[in-house]
Structures are given as C-alpha cells and as structure tokens.
N, C-alpha and C positions, 0 to 999 in steps of 0.2 A: 354344687349343691350338696349339702350335708343333710341327710334325711334321718329322722327318727332317733335322735339322741336322748337317752334317759340317764338319770343319775345312778351310775353303777361304779363300783370300785374295780380294782384290777382283776378281781376274781369273778366279776360279773354279778355281784350281789348288789341289791338296791341300797343306796346310801340314804340314811336318815328317813326311813319309811314314814310317809305321811307328813313330812315337813317340807312345804313348798320353798321356803327361803333357802334351806340347806341344799335341797335338790337343785335349785336354780344355780347356786354357787358351783356345784359339781358339774352340772351340765355345761355351763359357760367355761369352766376350766378345761373340760374335754374339747369343747368347740375351739377354744383358743389354740390348743395343741394341734388339732387337725388343720385349722387354717394356717398355722405357722409351718406345718409340714408341706404345705402346698404354696408357700410364698405369699400368703395373705395374712391379714390381721383384721381386727374388729372394724377398723375404718373402711374396709373393703366390703362389708356386709350391706347388701341391698334390701333384703327382706328376711323377716323372721316369722315363722308360723309356729304357734304354740298350741298344744293340746293339753287341757287341764281337766282333771276329774271333778273340780269344784271351782266355779268362778269366784266364790267367796275368798279363795286363796290369791286372787289377782293382786292385791296390795303388796303381799310379801314377795311375789315374783317380780312385780313392776319395780320395787325398790332395788332389787339386784340388777335388773335390766337397765335402769337409769344410771346406775353406777358404771356398768360395763359400757354403755353407749351414751356418754355425757354430751355428745355433740348435738348441734341443732342444724338441720332437723335430724331426728333419729331415723334408723332404717324403717321402711314401711313394715307393717306387721299385721298379722291376723291371729286372733286368739279364739279358740273354739272349746266349748265344754263338751266332754265326752263321758260316757258312762263308766269306762274303766280302761286301763292300759294293760299291755300284755304281761307286765311283771307285777305281781302283788306288792303293794306298798309304794309303787311309783305313782306320783300325782302329776308329773309334768313330762311332756315330750316336746322337744324343740327341733325344728328343721330350719336350716339357714341357707340362704342363697347369697353367694359372694362373687365378686369379680376377681379373678386371679391374675396377678401381674405376670407378664412374660419375663423371660430371663433378661430382657433389655430394659425392664423397668416400666414399660408402658402398660396401661390396662388394655385388655382386649377381651372380647366375648368370643367364645368358641362355638362353632356351629357344627355339631356332630353330623348333621344330615349331609353336609358337603363332603365329609370324609367317606360316607357310606354311598355316595352317588345318588342320594335321594333328591328329588326336585326341591328347589328353594323358591322363596317368594321373589317376584321380579324386583329389580333394583328401583324401578320407577314405573308408575302406571302409564300405560299408553292406550290408545284407542283399541289396538289389537288385543290387549290384555283384558279389556272390558267386554269382550264377546261372551255371550252366554253359551251354555252347553249346546243349544240348538243352532248356534252359528250366527245368530242375529246380533247386531250391535246394541249395547246398552245406550239408552238415550236419556237426556236430561228431562225432568218433568217440565211441562209447559207452564208459562207464567200466567196464562189467561184462562 
C-alpha cells in the first residue's frame, strides 16, 4: 500500500499549485516509480483512494487516471472531497493498493499478522468456530 502521495518535486515543493491535471500527472509519475521499485506496475493496482479539495476538479483528474489505467475494468476506486490537504497548493492526494509479485513471478498477498504471531481468520468455517462468546453454538433461524 502506498499511502498519501501528493504532487511534489524532488525538493518537496508542490508541483503546479492548484492545477489538478498537472498534479495528477506528477502523482502517478511518483506512484509508477514506487511500484517499480517493489516489482509492481500499474496493472497490479487493486484500489485507488483519492482525496480532492474540490470535486469540480474530478474531470481533469479522471482524464489522467483513464490514460494511466486504460484497462477494463479499471482498479476499484474511492474519491472523497476534503476541505484541505497538508501542503498549501496541493489539490490531490492519492493512496494506491497493489499486489506485489514475488521474486518467482507469481502474485501473492502478504499477511503481516502471521509474521507477528497474531491470530488469523480460520481457513474455513466449522461448527466449533461458530460458537459465541458465551460458549453456546450458533444456530440457523427456524423456517417456521
């Protein structure tokens, strides 16, 4: 997951303040570099979450996004209007979730809770896993 990318240059200054199209171009340029550094590409993106300071800018942003993600269907997405971003002049912030390929070329999801020894969801539901906290079994609703 790549969280909170805004359009900044190499010195950390906002690129094209107030221009959603130019900022979208820069954001996706940065995202492309981060994905590549981890062995992924835009085809591996599952979800995009976008924060915008003005939804009236959506057409300019969407035009760039359609060019970056021309496939059908595109990644799932959420777009939210917010009052402001943390850098003055920034009008977009993008988060991306992607599946990273392993070194053997297959896609795999990583489950950090397994590495930390935290409990994981059962592989399949059994009657024992349907027990409530009080110890009684969950039952099906009656048909009658």
